[in-house]
C-alpha positions in Angstrom: -9.5 7.2 18.1 -12.1 9.8 18.9 -9.5 12.2 20.1 -7.4 11.7 16.9 -10.2 11.7 14.4 -13.6 13.3 13.9 -16.4 11.9 11.9 -17.6 14.1 9.1 -21.1 13.7 7.5 -21.4 10.2 6.0 -20.8 10.0 2.3 -22.9 6.8 1.8 -25.0 4.4 3.9 -22.8 2.8 6.5 -19.6 4.7 5.6 -18.1 7.6 7.4 -15.4 10.0 6.1 -12.7 10.3 8.8 -10.4 13.2 9.1 -7.3 12.7 11.3 -5.6 15.5 13.1 -2.8 15.2 10.5 -5.2 16.1 7.8 -5.3 12.6 6.2 -8.8 11.6 5.0 -10.0 8.1 4.7 -13.3 6.1 4.6 -14.3 3.3 6.9 -17.5 1.4 7.9 -19.4 3.3 10.5 -21.6 1.5 13.0 -23.3 4.8 13.8 -24.0 6.2 10.4 -27.1 8.2 9.9 -30.2 6.2 8.8 -29.5 3.0 10.6 -32.4 1.0 11.8 -34.3 0.8 15.1 -33.9 -2.7 16.6 -37.0 -2.4 18.6 -39.1 -1.8 15.5 -37.3 -4.6 13.7 -38.3 -7.0 16.4 -41.9 -6.7 15.3 -41.0 -7.5 11.7 -38.8 -10.5 12.7 -41.9 -12.6 13.5 -42.2 -13.4 9.8 -38.6 -14.8 9.9 -39.1 -17.2 12.8 -40.7 -20.0 10.9 -37.5 -20.6 8.9 -34.6 -19.0 10.9 -35.9 -19.8 14.4 -36.9 -17.4 17.2 -33.3 -16.5 18.0 -32.2 -16.4 14.4 -29.7 -19.2 15.2 -31.9 -22.3 15.1 -33.1 -22.7 11.5 -35.9 -25.2 11.0 -34.1 -26.8 8.0 -30.5 -27.3 7.2 -31.0 -25.2 4.1 -31.8 -22.1 6.0 -28.9 -20.0 7.3 -28.2 -18.9 10.8 -28.7 -15.1 10.7 -28.7 -14.1 14.3 -25.7 -11.8 15.1 -24.8 -11.2 11.5 -23.5 -7.7 10.6 -26.4 -5.3 10.1 -25.0 -3.7 7.0 -24.6 -7.2 5.4 -28.1 -8.2 6.4 -29.6 -5.0 5.0 -27.6 -5.4 1.7 -28.8 -9.0 1.4 -32.4 -8.0 2.0 -32.2 -5.2 -0.6 -30.6 -7.7 -3.1 -33.5 -10.2 -2.5 -36.1 -7.5 -2.8 -34.6 -6.2 -6.1 -34.1 -9.7 -7.5 -30.3 -9.3 -7.7 -29.8 -12.2 -5.3 -31.2 -15.3 -6.9 -30.6 -19.0 -7.3 -31.1 -21.7 -4.7 -33.9 -20.9 -2.4 -33.8 -17.2 -3.1 -37.3 -17.1 -4.5 -38.6 -17.7 -0.9 -36.6 -14.7 0.4 -37.5 -12.6 -2.5 -41.2 -12.9 -1.7 -40.4 -12.2 2.0 -38.4 -9.1 1.2 -40.6 -7.6 -1.5 -43.1 -5.9 0.8 -40.4 -4.4 3.0 -39.5 -0.7 2.6 -36.0 0.7 3.2 -36.8 1.5 6.8 -38.3 -1.9 7.5 -35.1 -3.5 6.1 -32.8 -1.3 8.2 -34.9 -2.0 11.3 -35.0 -5.7 10.7 -31.2 -5.8 10.0 -30.6 -3.9 13.2 -32.6 -6.3 15.3 -31.1 -9.5 13.8 -27.7 -8.1 14.4 -28.5 -7.9 18.1 -29.2 -11.6 18.3 -25.9 -13.0 19.6 -24.7 -15.7 17.2 -22.4 -17.2 19.8 -25.1 -18.4 22.3 
């Protein structure tokens, strides 16, 4: 696909504008969009997640806690932003809201990048 298309500057977080050689433009999710997190930095923030989601993100300490290891980074970042802003609520969301509140945007991107590297299939 890289020979048929070129990625133009991203138009929003996680989305790339693609121009094909035929001149057709379309948008698609882009794993390498500008502003993505640093997984190594996210690993340090993940220590706060271990008590509920497990050291590998796949062994929650309670059936009520989701397996997050290996989830899509864009999904994880969107979920953390929603918890932080209070848009995601109900159930046990108050617990996640208090965890997400002190995170800045870069922390969230870094954390999401790290969690996405945890292979959910192991």
